[in-house]
GUDRENDO-786948 format. One record per residue (C-alpha): residue in one letter; x, y, z. Coordinates in steps of 0.2 Angstrom, whole numbers, plus 2048, in hexadecimal, padded with zeros to 3 digits. Layout:
N
AXYZ ...
! end
This chain:
331
M0D0EB9497 M0D0EB54A8 E0E0EB34B1 K0DAEA54BE F0CCE984BC N0C6E874C2 A0C9E764BB L0C7E654C0 V0D7E5C4C2 I0D9E484C5 A0E9E454CD D0F3E344D4 V0F1E374E9 D0F8E264EF G0F7E1C4DE K0E4E204DD P0DBE2D4D1 Q0D3E3C4DA A0CBE4A4D3 S0CAE5C4DB F0C9E6D4D7 K0D7E794D3 E0DAE8B4CE L0E5E8C4C0 G0EBE9A4B2 L0EEE984A1 G101E944A5 D0FCE844AD L0F4E7D49B P0FEE72490 D10AE7C482 L0FFE78473 D0FBE81464 V0E7E89467 L0E0E8F476 V0CEE8D47A E0C1E95485 V0B6E8748A A0A5E8C48A C09EE7A492 S0A5E67491 T09AE57496 L098E4749F N09BE38497 Y09CE2649F K0B0E2749D D0AFE384A5 G0A5E2F4B4 L0B2E224B6 A0C2E2F4B6 V0BAE3C4C3 S0B3E2F4CF G0C3E264CF K0BAE144CB Q0C6E124BE K0D6E1A4B9 I0D3E234A9 A0E0E324AB R0F0E294A7 K0FBE374A9 P0F6E414B8 P0F3E4E4BD L0E6E524AF I0D9E5C4AC G0C9E524AA G0BCE5249B I0BCE4948C D0B2E55484 L0B1E69480 A0AAE77476 G0AEE88474 K0B8E9546B V0C9E97467 V0D2EA746F E0E4EA446A S0EAE9B45C A0FBE98453 S0F4E8C447 P0F0E91435 D0E0E87436 W0D8E8F445 A0D4EA2448 V0CEEAC457 G0BCEAA458 D0BAE99451 R0ACE8F459 V0B4E7E45D V0B2E6D463 V0BDE60469 N0B8E4D46E G0C4E3F474 W0D4E3F46D G0DBE3B481 L0D4E4A488 S0D4E4549B E0DFE35496 V0F0E3C492 H0EAE4E48D N0E2E5C499 G0CFE5C493 G0C0E66495 Y0BCE694A8 S0C4E7B4A7 R0BFE8E4A1 Y0CFE8C494 Q0D8E7E48C R0E6E7D47F V0E5E6F472 K0EDE68462 P0E6E70452 E0E3E5E44B W0D7E5A45A I0CBE68455 V0BAE6844A R0B1E77445 L0A1E7744E P092E79441 D08AE8A441 A079E82447 I07FE79456 S082E84466 F08FE80473 E082E7947F Q07DE6E46F A08DE6946B M090E6247E A080E5A480 I085E51470 G097E50477 T0A0E3F475 A091E34478 G087E3C46B Y096E3E45F T099E2B461 A086E2845D A089E2F44C L098E27448 C090E1644C V080E1B442 N08BE1F434 A095E11434 L086E06434 E081E0E423 R093E0E41B W094DFB41F G081DFA416 A079DF2423 I06ADFD425 T05FE0741D P04FE0F422 G041E02420 S04DDF341F G049DEE432 D04ADF1444 V05BDFC44B L05EDF745C V066E03468 T06DDFC479 G071E07487 A061E12481 A060E1E48E G073E2248F G07BE30485 V080E25476 G06FE1D476 S064E2B477 V06DE35469 A06EE25460 I05AE23460 A057E3445B L064E3444C L05DE23447 A04AE29449 S04DE3943E A055E30430 G045E25430 Y04AE14438 R040E0A444 V04AE0A454 T047DFD462 A04FE03472 S055DF7481 T055E00491 G058DF84A3 R04EE094A8 Q03AE054A3 S035E164AB E03FE1E49C A034E1648F E02BE2748D Y03BE3048B L042E2347F R032E25474 G032E36473 L045E3646B G03EE2B45F A03DE18465 S031E0E45C E032DFE46A I03ADFC47C I041DED481 D047DE8492 R05ADE8492 A059DD649C T053DCE48D L065DD2486 S070DCD497 E06DDBB498 K078DB148E G070DA9480 P073D9D471 P07FDA3463 L072DA4457 Q060DAB45C K052DB1452 E055DBE447 R04FDD044C W05ADDF449 A061DE6437 G06DDF0441 A071DF6453 V07BE0245C D083DFB46C S08BE0347B V089DF5487 G095DE7481 S097DD648B V088DCA489 T07DDD7483 L087DD9474 A089DC6472 N077DC6471 V074DD3466 L082DCB45A S076DBC45A Q067DC4457 T06BDCF447 V066DCA437 Y06FDC2427 G07DDD1421 G078DDC42F A084DE643B V087DEB44B A091DFB450 A097DF9462 C09FE0846B G09EE04480 L0A0DF848C A095DFD49A G08FDEB49C G0A2DE549B A0B0DE348F D0AFDD148B L0A6DCA47E P09EDB8481 A09ADB5470 T09EDA8461 V0A3DAB44E L091DA4449 P088DB4445 H097DBA43A I09ADAA431 L088DA542F R07DDB442D G08CDC1427 V08ADCB437 A097DD9439 L09DDE1449 L0A2DF3445 G0AEDFA453 V0ABE0C454 D0B8E1745E S0B6E28461 V0C6E2C469 M0D1E2C45B A0C5E2D44C P0CDE3543C H0C8E4843B A0BDE4242B L0B1E35436 R0B0E44442 A0ABE51436 A09DE4542F A097E40440 W094E54444 S08DE58433 R080E48434 L07DE4F448 E079E61440 K06FE5A433 D063E4B43B L062E4F44E D054E56453 F059E6345F D049E64469 K04DE5146B L05DE56472 S058E6347C A04BE57484 M05AE4A489 T065E58491 T069E604A2 V075E6C4A5 E07FE6C4B4 P08DE794BD M09FE6E4BB S09EE704D0 R091E624D0 L09FE564C6 P0A4E4B4D2 E092E454D8 L08CE454C7 A09BE394C2 V094E2C4D0 D080E2E4C9 I088E2A4B6 L08FE1B4BA A082E144C5 G075E174B5 K06CE264BF I070E324AF R063E334A1 G06AE3A490 R077E47492 V07FE5349C V086E64498 I093E6A4A4 D094E7E4A5 V0A7E804AA T0A2E934B0 R098E8A4C0 
! end
């Protein structure tokens, strides 16, 4: 193992979060049971907020950033994990209250770990990352509720060109659903159709406040935007349908009424990826292994060196990132 390695550390400087690269050793890592040699991490919207300092994500600084990691176990004091095991960790407060994946090595708790399916490489796991894993949680939630079945009606995906949206489209299309993609970037229409979207709509059609009950259009939806967009999606969902909400790129408010819920039986399903129990995580990764078209995943993925994280964080907040970005922590 390397004696010294680089990590992106988020510290509190004059009351404000500031990210910088630091040279660390194994002794600088937390005293937890499993040591993972990190192959790669990824860039999510929350990572963008943390690294840019736009929001105080790291609540116990200094902390190593990165809410995802994939790699192999190199030391273990847990009977559940052995040296050489291929693993993935998503959420659990990484980069918020625990050190995260922007480091060549990281120590983690055994209960945080999910065994990486054999068919998924480290790079693919981080191309999926929290965004893709969240998309799988959303699709599974809609199906568990019974809101959607192939052929039952259109499924809407908002924030379609982002990480959650891109993977949600690919998963839904592979499972036989007709998918409508909502995006503010019409230049991405060909990309979205390549992922499996049958129809593209402008996000502006959902971003202006509308009546509490609108024409029924969606059997179900995956929403990563929130605010007025989510309110409109709920008001357009068919009787007995459901919306899986997992993000707030458009705002944390929900200027809606109860009418879709009490007159049409529409369900709002909250999806949390950070503290999701192991059974839901394992089911999500199983679905990703089975249903995700890895050629489509490759088409939505770029690989960038960790050294570019500061500028990439600004780009993802500005909506300039398409699909998924894998972070090579060795560069």
